[in-house]
C-alpha positions as CSV (number, residue, x, y, z in Angstrom):
1,X,4.7,-22.8,32.5
2,X,5.5,-19.3,31.5
3,X,5.5,-18.0,28.0
4,X,9.1,-17.0,28.2
5,X,10.1,-20.6,29.0
6,X,8.4,-21.9,26.0
7,X,8.7,-19.5,23.1
8,X,11.9,-19.9,21.0
9,X,13.3,-18.2,17.9
10,X,12.5,-21.2,15.8
11,X,8.8,-21.2,17.0
12,X,8.5,-17.5,16.3
13,X,9.8,-18.0,12.7
14,X,7.3,-20.9,12.3
15,X,4.5,-18.7,13.5
16,X,5.5,-16.0,11.0
17,X,5.6,-18.6,8.2
18,X,2.0,-19.6,9.2
19,X,0.9,-16.0,9.4
20,X,2.4,-15.3,5.9
21,X,0.8,-18.4,4.4
22,X,-2.7,-17.6,5.9
23,X,-2.6,-13.9,5.6
24,X,-3.1,-11.5,8.6
25,X,-6.9,-11.4,8.9
26,X,-7.2,-15.3,8.6
27,X,-4.3,-15.8,11.0
28,X,-5.8,-13.5,13.7
29,X,-9.3,-14.9,13.3
30,X,-8.1,-18.6,13.4
31,X,-6.0,-18.1,16.5
32,X,-8.6,-15.7,18.0
33,X,-6.3,-12.7,18.4
34,X,-7.2,-9.1,17.8
35,X,-4.9,-6.8,16.0
36,X,-2.0,-5.2,17.9
37,X,-2.9,-2.0,19.6
38,X,0.6,-0.7,20.3
39,X,3.6,-3.1,19.6
40,X,4.6,-4.8,16.4
41,X,7.2,-7.4,15.7
42,X,9.4,-6.2,12.8
43,X,11.1,-8.9,10.7
44,X,12.7,-8.4,7.3
45,X,10.8,-5.2,6.6
46,X,7.4,-6.7,7.5
47,X,5.4,-6.0,10.7
48,X,3.4,-8.5,12.7
49,X,1.0,-8.4,15.6
50,X,3.5,-9.2,18.4
51,X,1.0,-10.8,20.8
52,X,-0.5,-13.0,18.2
53,X,2.8,-14.3,16.8
54,X,4.1,-14.8,20.4
55,X,1.0,-16.7,21.3
56,X,1.1,-19.0,18.3
57,X,4.8,-19.6,18.9
58,X,3.8,-20.7,22.4
59,X,1.2,-23.1,21.0
60,X,3.7,-24.6,18.5
61,X,6.0,-25.6,21.3
62,X,3.3,-26.4,23.9
63,X,0.4,-27.9,21.9
64,X,-0.9,-30.0,24.7
65,X,-1.3,-26.9,26.9
66,X,-4.0,-24.3,26.7
67,X,-3.7,-21.1,24.8
68,X,-1.7,-18.6,26.9
69,X,-4.2,-16.2,28.2
70,X,-2.4,-14.5,31.1
71,X,0.1,-12.5,29.1
72,X,0.0,-9.1,27.5
73,X,1.4,-7.6,24.4
74,X,3.3,-4.9,26.2
75,X,6.9,-4.5,27.2
76,X,6.7,-4.3,31.0
77,X,7.2,-7.6,32.6
78,X,9.0,-10.9,31.9
79,X,5.9,-12.6,30.3
80,X,4.8,-9.9,27.9
81,X,4.9,-10.7,24.2
82,X,7.2,-7.7,23.3
83,X,9.6,-8.5,26.1
84,X,9.8,-12.2,25.2
85,X,10.4,-11.4,21.6
86,X,13.0,-8.8,22.3
87,X,14.8,-11.2,24.7
88,X,15.0,-13.6,21.7
89,X,16.7,-10.9,19.6
90,X,13.7,-9.7,17.7
91,X,12.8,-6.0,16.9
92,X,9.7,-4.5,18.4
93,X,8.4,-1.2,17.0
94,X,5.6,1.0,18.2
95,X,2.4,0.9,16.1
96,X,2.0,4.1,14.1
């Protein structure tokens, strides 16, 4: 199942809430993601590591499956974190 078929706006907002509760460093460490290298998710003036948020949103809707490994954080392709998030109406910004 592709990431674009599983991730929803609701699961993205849940992943953001988890991130905010845990803090960035703990969130990334717990879910085993590195910091974003290029693309950030921008929501209500806050920026998030797009691939990590998208990956956790996937896990929230597909907990019996494995962590999505075959997707990138970029914008080229249907199953990239930035593209999935943009297609759901979220804003993606380039990391400074």
